[in-house]
C-alpha positions in Angstrom: -0.1 -24.1 -1.5 2.6 -22.9 0.4 3.2 -19.7 2.4 6.2 -18.3 3.0 6.6 -15.9 5.5 7.4 -11.4 5.9 7.9 -9.5 8.9 6.6 -6.7 10.2 9.4 -3.6 10.1 8.2 -1.3 13.3 5.2 0.2 15.2 3.6 -2.4 17.4 4.1 -5.6 16.0 7.8 -5.2 15.4 9.1 -8.6 14.4 5.0 -10.4 14.0 5.3 -12.8 10.2 2.8 -11.9 8.5 2.6 -15.3 6.2 1.5 -15.3 2.5 1.1 -17.4 -0.2 2.6 -17.9 -3.6 0.4 -16.6 -6.3 1.8 -15.5 -9.9 3.7 -11.4 -9.2 3.3 -11.1 -5.4 6.1 -9.3 -4.6 6.4 -8.8 -0.5 7.9 -5.0 -0.9 11.1 -4.8 0.8 12.1 -4.7 4.3 14.9 -1.9 2.8 12.2 0.2 1.3 10.1 -0.5 4.0 12.1 1.2 6.3 13.2 4.3 3.4 8.8 4.1 2.9 8.0 4.8 7.1 10.9 7.2 6.9 9.3 9.7 4.2 5.9 9.0 6.1 8.0 10.2 9.5 7.6 6.6 10.8 4.2 7.6 13.1 0.2 7.6 11.2 -1.6 8.8 14.4 -4.5 9.0 13.2 -4.3 8.8 9.7 -6.2 6.8 7.0 -5.0 5.0 4.6 -5.8 2.7 1.7 -4.1 -0.8 0.4 -4.5 -1.0 -3.0 -3.2 -4.5 -4.8 -2.5 -5.9 -1.2 -0.8 -9.0 -2.2 1.1 -9.2 1.8 -0.6 -6.4 2.9 2.4 -5.8 4.6 1.9 -2.8 3.9 -1.3 -2.0 5.6 -0.4 -4.3 8.6 3.5 -2.0 8.7 0.6 1.2 8.7 -1.7 0.4 11.8 1.6 -1.4 14.0 2.6 2.1 13.4 -1.1 3.7 14.6 -2.9 4.5 11.4 -6.5 4.5 12.9 -8.3 2.6 10.1 -6.7 0.8 6.8 -9.0 -0.9 3.8 -6.8 -3.4 1.7 -7.8 -4.0 -1.2 -6.7 -7.4 -3.0 -8.1 -9.6 -6.3 -6.7 -12.8 -5.7 -9.5 -15.7 -3.5 -6.4 -17.7 -2.1 -3.9 -14.1 -1.3 -7.6 -12.5 0.3 -8.0 -15.3 2.4 -4.5 -15.4 3.8 -4.5 -11.7 4.4 -8.0 -11.9 6.7 -5.8 -15.2 8.6 -3.3 -12.4 9.7 -5.6 -9.8 10.6 -7.5 -12.2 12.5 -3.7 -13.6 14.3 -2.6 -10.1 14.9 -6.2 -8.5 16.2 -6.1 -6.0 13.7 -9.9 -4.5 13.6 -8.6 -1.1 11.9 -8.7 -3.5 9.0 -10.8 -3.6 6.0 -10.6 -6.4 4.0 -12.7 -6.4 0.9 -11.8 -9.3 -2.1 -11.8 -7.2 -5.4 -11.0 -5.4 -8.3 -8.8 -2.5 -7.5 -10.9 -0.2 -10.3 -14.1 -1.5 -9.0 -13.3 -0.9 -5.4 -12.0 2.9 -7.0 -15.4 3.7 -9.1 -17.7 1.8 -6.2 -16.4 3.9 -3.9 -16.2 7.2 -2.0 -13.9 6.8 1.1 -10.7 9.8 0.7 -7.2 8.1 2.3 -4.6 10.4 3.7 -2.0 7.5 3.1 -2.7 5.9 -0.9 -0.1 2.2 -0.7 0.4 0.8 -4.7 2.1 -1.6 -5.3 0.3 -2.9 -8.1 1.1 -6.1 -10.9 4.1 -5.4 -12.7 4.0 -4.7 -17.0 0.3 -4.7 -17.2 -0.5 -0.6 -16.7 -1.7 -0.5 -13.3 -0.3 2.7 -12.4 -1.9 4.3 -15.7 -5.5 3.0 -14.9 -6.1 4.1 -10.8 -3.3 7.3 -11.0 -6.6 9.4 -12.6 -8.5 8.7 -10.2 -6.6 8.8 -7.2 -7.5 12.4 -6.5 -11.0 11.1 -5.8 -10.3 9.6 -3.3 -7.1 11.4 -1.4 -7.2 13.8 1.7 -6.3 17.6 1.4 -2.4 17.0 2.0 -2.7 13.0 1.4 0.0 11.2 0.1 0.8 8.1 -2.5 3.2 5.5 -2.8 4.1 3.6 -5.8 6.3 1.1 -6.9 7.5 0.3 -10.0 9.3 -1.7 -12.6 10.7 1.8 -14.1 10.8 5.7 -12.2 7.6 8.0 -12.7 8.9 11.6 -13.7 6.2 14.5 -12.7 3.3 15.0 -14.5 0.1 17.9 -15.0 -1.8 15.9 -12.1 1.2 14.1 -10.4 4.3 15.8 -8.3 7.7 13.5 -7.2 8.5 14.9 -3.6 10.9 11.5 -3.5 12.1 8.0 -5.2 14.5 6.1 -4.8 15.3 2.5 -6.4 16.6 -0.9 -4.5 17.2 -3.6 -7.3 14.5 -3.7 -9.7 12.1 -1.5 -7.3 11.5 1.8 -8.2 9.6 3.4 -5.7 8.9 6.9 -4.7 6.1 9.2 -2.9 3.7 11.3 -4.9 1.2 14.2 -4.3 -0.9 16.4 -6.1 0.8 18.9 -8.4 -1.5 21.2 -6.4 -1.0 20.9 -3.1 2.0 22.1 -1.0 2.5 19.6 2.0 
């Protein structure tokens, strides 16, 4: 299986390369989108616990660790992609990453952890955001945020407020908070 690389943009592992296997639907979050995301999050994630659901390359999770996140849970369903994430974890010596080879819905229904930041970059055109967003309040710490990429713009709902949003190419990306939370 052929591999490619994506670069960590900031923090302790800045400029380190993450290898990833080609897999159907795998789209690494572009550099400029990650730069904007971590600007939105304030660059330093010291003390934060994060979830990288639908991890793919896991660059969002590794980038969070590079920026001093306390702990990152990485969830990826595809076995070959999961194996590459484990290799990157070993190469980076990312002891604070906990990596699961699991389906996103199965993980959310069987796990009770809460997170300060949840990263969502699910496969497009499969309705994943509609399936997982209703499950996330149980996994979000008070004041927590959700980053979501989609093939369409998200709007405020009864459950979620769009705090920030932008578009790069065909990617719409958003920072969400629970509608009843205040930041």
